[in-house]
Backbone as XML, in Angstrom:
<?xml version="1.0"?>
<chain id="A" units="angstrom">
  <residue number="1" name="MET">
    <atom name="N" x="-73.937" y="-21.218" z="56.972"/>
    <atom name="CA" x="-72.644" y="-20.363" z="56.767"/>
    <atom name="C" x="-71.733" y="-20.677" z="55.561"/>
  </residue>
  <residue number="2" name="PRO">
    <atom name="N" x="-71.587" y="-19.761" z="54.779"/>
    <atom name="CA" x="-70.500" y="-20.206" z="53.992"/>
    <atom name="C" x="-69.022" y="-20.227" z="54.238"/>
  </residue>
  <residue number="3" name="LYS">
    <atom name="N" x="-68.372" y="-21.401" z="53.458"/>
    <atom name="CA" x="-67.176" y="-21.475" z="53.746"/>
    <atom name="C" x="-66.061" y="-20.126" z="53.236"/>
  </residue>
  <residue number="4" name="THR">
    <atom name="N" x="-65.046" y="-19.867" z="53.936"/>
    <atom name="CA" x="-64.218" y="-18.857" z="53.362"/>
    <atom name="C" x="-63.049" y="-19.380" z="52.697"/>
  </residue>
  <residue number="5" name="ALA">
    <atom name="N" x="-62.666" y="-18.923" z="51.843"/>
    <atom name="CA" x="-61.689" y="-19.429" z="50.832"/>
    <atom name="C" x="-60.427" y="-19.579" z="51.671"/>
  </residue>
  <residue number="6" name="ALA">
    <atom name="N" x="-59.491" y="-20.647" z="51.594"/>
    <atom name="CA" x="-58.281" y="-20.677" z="52.354"/>
    <atom name="C" x="-57.356" y="-19.947" z="51.662"/>
  </residue>
  <residue number="7" name="LYS">
    <atom name="N" x="-56.286" y="-19.418" z="52.481"/>
    <atom name="CA" x="-55.388" y="-18.293" z="52.049"/>
    <atom name="C" x="-54.285" y="-19.390" z="51.422"/>
  </residue>
  <residue number="8" name="LEU">
    <atom name="N" x="-53.998" y="-18.896" z="50.270"/>
    <atom name="CA" x="-53.267" y="-19.624" z="49.247"/>
    <atom name="C" x="-51.926" y="-18.964" z="49.462"/>
  </residue>
  <residue number="9" name="ALA">
    <atom name="N" x="-51.061" y="-20.100" z="49.786"/>
    <atom name="CA" x="-49.388" y="-19.616" z="49.743"/>
    <atom name="C" x="-49.051" y="-19.632" z="48.593"/>
  </residue>
  <residue number="10" name="LYS">
    <atom name="N" x="-47.996" y="-18.471" z="48.659"/>
    <atom name="CA" x="-47.496" y="-18.101" z="47.281"/>
    <atom name="C" x="-46.443" y="-19.039" z="47.092"/>
  </residue>
  <residue number="11" name="PRO">
    <atom name="N" x="-46.227" y="-19.625" z="45.603"/>
    <atom name="CA" x="-45.056" y="-20.663" z="45.361"/>
    <atom name="C" x="-43.848" y="-19.968" z="45.884"/>
  </residue>
  <residue number="12" name="ARG">
    <atom name="N" x="-42.949" y="-20.870" z="46.250"/>
    <atom name="CA" x="-41.486" y="-20.417" z="46.887"/>
    <atom name="C" x="-40.513" y="-20.587" z="45.882"/>
  </residue>
  <residue number="13" name="ILE">
    <atom name="N" x="-39.704" y="-19.552" z="45.637"/>
    <atom name="CA" x="-38.461" y="-19.782" z="44.610"/>
    <atom name="C" x="-37.506" y="-20.490" z="45.180"/>
  </residue>
  <residue number="14" name="PRO">
    <atom name="N" x="-36.894" y="-21.488" z="44.463"/>
    <atom name="CA" x="-35.794" y="-22.109" z="45.043"/>
    <atom name="C" x="-34.575" y="-21.389" z="45.480"/>
  </residue>
  <residue number="15" name="HIS">
    <atom name="N" x="-33.929" y="-21.496" z="46.520"/>
    <atom name="CA" x="-32.820" y="-20.411" z="46.954"/>
    <atom name="C" x="-31.961" y="-20.206" z="45.866"/>
  </residue>
  <residue number="16" name="GLN">
    <atom name="N" x="-31.382" y="-21.254" z="45.215"/>
    <atom name="CA" x="-30.507" y="-20.757" z="44.036"/>
    <atom name="C" x="-30.616" y="-19.669" z="43.208"/>
  </residue>
  <residue number="17" name="TYR">
    <atom name="N" x="-32.105" y="-19.392" z="43.016"/>
    <atom name="CA" x="-32.484" y="-18.489" z="42.059"/>
    <atom name="C" x="-32.928" y="-17.163" z="42.779"/>
  </residue>
  <residue number="18" name="LEU">
    <atom name="N" x="-32.701" y="-17.074" z="44.168"/>
    <atom name="CA" x="-33.140" y="-15.766" z="44.709"/>
    <atom name="C" x="-31.926" y="-14.658" z="44.508"/>
  </residue>
  <residue number="19" name="THR">
    <atom name="N" x="-32.295" y="-13.483" z="44.427"/>
    <atom name="CA" x="-31.115" y="-12.340" z="44.442"/>
    <atom name="C" x="-30.878" y="-12.336" z="45.983"/>
  </residue>
  <residue number="20" name="ASP">
    <atom name="N" x="-29.685" y="-11.613" z="46.073"/>
    <atom name="CA" x="-29.165" y="-11.479" z="47.429"/>
    <atom name="C" x="-30.326" y="-10.915" z="48.362"/>
  </residue>
  <residue number="21" name="ALA">
    <atom name="N" x="-31.039" y="-9.737" z="47.982"/>
    <atom name="CA" x="-31.946" y="-9.046" z="48.580"/>
    <atom name="C" x="-33.195" y="-10.015" z="48.896"/>
  </residue>
  <residue number="22" name="GLN">
    <atom name="N" x="-33.580" y="-10.958" z="48.148"/>
    <atom name="CA" x="-34.643" y="-11.724" z="48.483"/>
    <atom name="C" x="-34.107" y="-12.696" z="49.491"/>
  </residue>
  <residue number="23" name="PHE">
    <atom name="N" x="-32.928" y="-13.123" z="49.411"/>
    <atom name="CA" x="-32.396" y="-14.211" z="50.407"/>
    <atom name="C" x="-32.335" y="-13.442" z="51.720"/>
  </residue>
  <residue number="24" name="HIS">
    <atom name="N" x="-31.887" y="-12.241" z="51.769"/>
    <atom name="CA" x="-31.786" y="-11.808" z="53.175"/>
    <atom name="C" x="-33.299" y="-11.217" z="53.636"/>
  </residue>
  <residue number="25" name="ALA">
    <atom name="N" x="-34.250" y="-10.959" z="52.695"/>
    <atom name="CA" x="-35.589" y="-10.543" z="53.303"/>
    <atom name="C" x="-36.152" y="-11.763" z="53.753"/>
  </residue>
  <residue number="26" name="GLU">
    <atom name="N" x="-35.815" y="-13.286" z="53.055"/>
    <atom name="CA" x="-36.563" y="-14.400" z="53.524"/>
    <atom name="C" x="-35.790" y="-14.910" z="54.868"/>
  </residue>
  <residue number="27" name="ALA">
    <atom name="N" x="-34.491" y="-14.463" z="55.156"/>
    <atom name="CA" x="-33.711" y="-14.940" z="56.289"/>
    <atom name="C" x="-34.216" y="-14.185" z="57.204"/>
  </residue>
  <residue number="28" name="GLN">
    <atom name="N" x="-34.246" y="-12.851" z="57.039"/>
    <atom name="CA" x="-34.954" y="-11.832" z="58.229"/>
    <atom name="C" x="-36.230" y="-12.255" z="58.638"/>
  </residue>
  <residue number="29" name="ALA">
    <atom name="N" x="-37.173" y="-12.500" z="57.701"/>
    <atom name="CA" x="-38.660" y="-13.073" z="57.934"/>
    <atom name="C" x="-38.501" y="-14.375" z="58.841"/>
  </residue>
  <residue number="30" name="ALA">
    <atom name="N" x="-37.500" y="-15.403" z="58.478"/>
    <atom name="CA" x="-37.450" y="-16.350" z="59.310"/>
    <atom name="C" x="-36.977" y="-16.050" z="60.700"/>
  </residue>
  <residue number="31" name="TRP">
    <atom name="N" x="-35.920" y="-15.309" z="60.841"/>
    <atom name="CA" x="-35.451" y="-14.952" z="62.181"/>
    <atom name="C" x="-36.704" y="-14.177" z="63.031"/>
  </residue>
  <residue number="32" name="THR">
    <atom name="N" x="-37.346" y="-13.531" z="62.254"/>
    <atom name="CA" x="-38.375" y="-12.703" z="63.122"/>
    <atom name="C" x="-39.631" y="-13.693" z="63.406"/>
  </residue>
  <residue number="33" name="ASP">
    <atom name="N" x="-39.931" y="-14.670" z="62.829"/>
    <atom name="CA" x="-40.828" y="-15.782" z="63.246"/>
    <atom name="C" x="-40.338" y="-16.422" z="64.320"/>
  </residue>
  <residue number="34" name="PHE">
    <atom name="N" x="-39.076" y="-16.748" z="64.440"/>
    <atom name="CA" x="-38.596" y="-17.614" z="65.496"/>
    <atom name="C" x="-38.552" y="-16.603" z="66.716"/>
  </residue>
  <residue number="35" name="ASP">
    <atom name="N" x="-38.175" y="-15.346" z="66.415"/>
    <atom name="CA" x="-37.975" y="-14.544" z="67.700"/>
    <atom name="C" x="-39.376" y="-14.420" z="68.129"/>
  </residue>
  <residue number="36" name="ASN">
    <atom name="N" x="-40.679" y="-14.527" z="67.555"/>
    <atom name="CA" x="-41.800" y="-14.324" z="68.020"/>
    <atom name="C" x="-42.264" y="-15.517" z="68.760"/>
  </residue>
  <residue number="37" name="LEU">
    <atom name="N" x="-41.655" y="-16.710" z="68.593"/>
    <atom name="CA" x="-41.977" y="-17.786" z="69.278"/>
    <atom name="C" x="-41.875" y="-17.573" z="70.823"/>
  </residue>
  <residue number="38" name="PRO">
    <atom name="N" x="-42.682" y="-18.432" z="71.608"/>
    <atom name="CA" x="-42.322" y="-18.621" z="73.097"/>
    <atom name="C" x="-41.085" y="-19.060" z="73.266"/>
  </residue>
  <residue number="39" name="LYS">
    <atom name="N" x="-40.278" y="-18.927" z="74.459"/>
    <atom name="CA" x="-38.812" y="-19.225" z="74.798"/>
    <atom name="C" x="-38.905" y="-20.625" z="74.757"/>
  </residue>
  <residue number="40" name="ALA">
    <atom name="N" x="-40.112" y="-21.266" z="75.398"/>
    <atom name="CA" x="-39.992" y="-22.878" z="75.541"/>
    <atom name="C" x="-40.009" y="-23.320" z="74.004"/>
  </residue>
  <residue number="41" name="LYS">
    <atom name="N" x="-40.648" y="-22.672" z="73.094"/>
    <atom name="CA" x="-40.499" y="-23.503" z="72.013"/>
    <atom name="C" x="-39.397" y="-23.282" z="71.039"/>
  </residue>
  <residue number="42" name="GLN">
    <atom name="N" x="-38.675" y="-22.125" z="71.203"/>
    <atom name="CA" x="-37.498" y="-21.829" z="70.661"/>
    <atom name="C" x="-36.388" y="-22.880" z="71.212"/>
  </residue>
  <residue number="43" name="ARG">
    <atom name="N" x="-36.473" y="-23.310" z="72.464"/>
    <atom name="CA" x="-35.388" y="-24.134" z="73.133"/>
    <atom name="C" x="-35.616" y="-25.232" z="72.422"/>
  </residue>
  <residue number="44" name="ALA">
    <atom name="N" x="-36.978" y="-25.953" z="72.252"/>
    <atom name="CA" x="-37.495" y="-27.191" z="71.757"/>
    <atom name="C" x="-36.983" y="-27.310" z="70.422"/>
  </residue>
  <residue number="45" name="LEU">
    <atom name="N" x="-37.069" y="-26.222" z="69.651"/>
    <atom name="CA" x="-36.634" y="-26.374" z="68.472"/>
    <atom name="C" x="-35.237" y="-26.300" z="68.321"/>
  </residue>
  <residue number="46" name="LEU">
    <atom name="N" x="-34.379" y="-25.764" z="69.040"/>
    <atom name="CA" x="-32.794" y="-25.774" z="69.139"/>
    <atom name="C" x="-32.405" y="-27.074" z="69.435"/>
  </residue>
  <residue number="47" name="ILE">
    <atom name="N" x="-33.152" y="-27.782" z="70.384"/>
    <atom name="CA" x="-32.649" y="-29.087" z="70.729"/>
    <atom name="C" x="-33.232" y="-29.992" z="69.491"/>
  </residue>
  <residue number="48" name="GLU">
    <atom name="N" x="-34.254" y="-29.905" z="69.059"/>
    <atom name="CA" x="-34.469" y="-30.531" z="67.727"/>
    <atom name="C" x="-33.380" y="-30.612" z="66.775"/>
  </residue>
  <residue number="49" name="TRP">
    <atom name="N" x="-32.846" y="-29.463" z="66.537"/>
    <atom name="CA" x="-31.914" y="-29.102" z="65.425"/>
    <atom name="C" x="-30.672" y="-29.516" z="65.887"/>
  </residue>
  <residue number="50" name="ASP">
    <atom name="N" x="-30.193" y="-30.217" z="66.934"/>
    <atom name="CA" x="-29.047" y="-30.453" z="67.724"/>
    <atom name="C" x="-28.104" y="-29.374" z="67.867"/>
  </residue>
  <residue number="51" name="ILE">
    <atom name="N" x="-28.700" y="-28.227" z="68.081"/>
    <atom name="CA" x="-28.105" y="-27.130" z="68.629"/>
    <atom name="C" x="-27.464" y="-27.183" z="70.181"/>
  </residue>
  <residue number="52" name="LEU">
    <atom name="N" x="-28.692" y="-27.418" z="70.646"/>
    <atom name="CA" x="-28.643" y="-27.765" z="72.180"/>
    <atom name="C" x="-28.550" y="-29.068" z="72.637"/>
  </residue>
  <residue number="53" name="ASN">
    <atom name="N" x="-28.197" y="-29.358" z="73.711"/>
    <atom name="CA" x="-28.177" y="-30.603" z="74.340"/>
    <atom name="C" x="-29.665" y="-30.620" z="75.178"/>
  </residue>
  <residue number="54" name="PRO">
    <atom name="N" x="-30.080" y="-31.514" z="75.784"/>
    <atom name="CA" x="-31.439" y="-31.702" z="76.359"/>
    <atom name="C" x="-31.348" y="-31.024" z="77.496"/>
  </residue>
  <residue number="55" name="ASP">
    <atom name="N" x="-30.385" y="-30.808" z="78.166"/>
    <atom name="CA" x="-30.223" y="-29.845" z="79.168"/>
    <atom name="C" x="-30.010" y="-28.530" z="79.163"/>
  </residue>
  <residue number="56" name="GLY">
    <atom name="N" x="-30.076" y="-28.175" z="77.916"/>
    <atom name="CA" x="-29.985" y="-26.591" z="77.444"/>
    <atom name="C" x="-28.645" y="-26.141" z="77.274"/>
  </residue>
  <residue number="57" name="THR">
    <atom name="N" x="-27.585" y="-26.797" z="77.352"/>
    <atom name="CA" x="-26.024" y="-26.497" z="77.089"/>
    <atom name="C" x="-25.827" y="-26.312" z="75.783"/>
  </residue>
  <residue number="58" name="LEU">
    <atom name="N" x="-24.865" y="-26.023" z="75.213"/>
    <atom name="CA" x="-24.416" y="-25.878" z="73.830"/>
    <atom name="C" x="-23.945" y="-27.166" z="73.613"/>
  </residue>
  <residue number="59" name="ARG">
    <atom name="N" x="-24.217" y="-28.033" z="72.399"/>
    <atom name="CA" x="-23.326" y="-28.975" z="71.880"/>
    <atom name="C" x="-22.122" y="-28.648" z="71.837"/>
  </residue>
  <residue number="60" name="ARG">
    <atom name="N" x="-21.112" y="-29.788" z="72.221"/>
    <atom name="CA" x="-19.784" y="-29.803" z="72.029"/>
    <atom name="C" x="-19.285" y="-31.013" z="71.495"/>
  </residue>
  <residue number="61" name="TYR">
    <atom name="N" x="-18.832" y="-31.282" z="70.446"/>
    <atom name="CA" x="-18.510" y="-32.528" z="69.739"/>
    <atom name="C" x="-16.950" y="-32.665" z="70.118"/>
  </residue>
  <residue number="62" name="PRO">
    <atom name="N" x="-16.478" y="-34.029" z="70.338"/>
    <atom name="CA" x="-15.265" y="-34.303" z="70.769"/>
    <atom name="C" x="-14.350" y="-34.092" z="69.456"/>
  </residue>
  <residue number="63" name="MET">
    <atom name="N" x="-13.171" y="-33.486" z="70.042"/>
    <atom name="CA" x="-12.224" y="-33.127" z="68.672"/>
    <atom name="C" x="-11.315" y="-34.193" z="68.536"/>
  </residue>
  <residue number="64" name="ASP">
    <atom name="N" x="-11.081" y="-34.593" z="67.168"/>
    <atom name="CA" x="-10.138" y="-35.614" z="66.815"/>
    <atom name="C" x="-8.760" y="-35.158" z="66.493"/>
  </residue>
  <residue number="65" name="HIS">
    <atom name="N" x="-8.459" y="-33.917" z="66.899"/>
    <atom name="CA" x="-7.117" y="-33.752" z="66.445"/>
    <atom name="C" x="-6.613" y="-32.526" z="67.651"/>
  </residue>
  <residue number="66" name="VAL">
    <atom name="N" x="-5.287" y="-32.258" z="67.584"/>
    <atom name="CA" x="-4.923" y="-31.420" z="68.819"/>
    <atom name="C" x="-5.047" y="-30.164" z="68.491"/>
  </residue>
  <residue number="67" name="PRO">
    <atom name="N" x="-5.824" y="-29.101" z="69.238"/>
    <atom name="CA" x="-5.966" y="-27.927" z="69.169"/>
    <atom name="C" x="-4.542" y="-27.088" z="68.929"/>
  </residue>
  <residue number="68" name="LEU">
    <atom name="N" x="-4.815" y="-26.331" z="67.961"/>
    <atom name="CA" x="-3.432" y="-25.236" z="67.874"/>
    <atom name="C" x="-3.503" y="-24.468" z="69.187"/>
  </residue>
  <residue number="69" name="GLY">
    <atom name="N" x="-2.113" y="-24.228" z="69.411"/>
    <atom name="CA" x="-1.655" y="-23.649" z="70.807"/>
    <atom name="C" x="-0.311" y="-23.683" z="70.977"/>
  </residue>
  <residue number="70" name="PRO">
    <atom name="N" x="0.073" y="-23.106" z="72.160"/>
    <atom name="CA" x="1.638" y="-23.103" z="72.319"/>
    <atom name="C" x="2.027" y="-24.483" z="72.490"/>
  </residue>
  <residue number="71" name="ARG">
    <atom name="N" x="3.187" y="-24.620" z="71.640"/>
    <atom name="CA" x="4.084" y="-25.995" z="71.578"/>
    <atom name="C" x="5.059" y="-25.833" z="72.829"/>
  </residue>
  <residue number="72" name="ASN">
    <atom name="N" x="5.264" y="-26.902" z="73.484"/>
    <atom name="CA" x="6.127" y="-27.100" z="74.814"/>
    <atom name="C" x="7.275" y="-27.948" z="74.003"/>
  </residue>
</chain>
């Protein structure tokens, strides 16, 4: 059985050289790919990227300043 040719990936253009339309198209494609993943894989990636805690809650970093609000 003859081997089939591997699908060649097109070379990527660095982001600083993309037009706004090209950047938007790539971002939309990335979101579409992410949306097509199973929910468990999406959650695992969000935990890996430090967006979610391992228990599934959003990351909240401690504040090193007093938040803006009413002054007494």
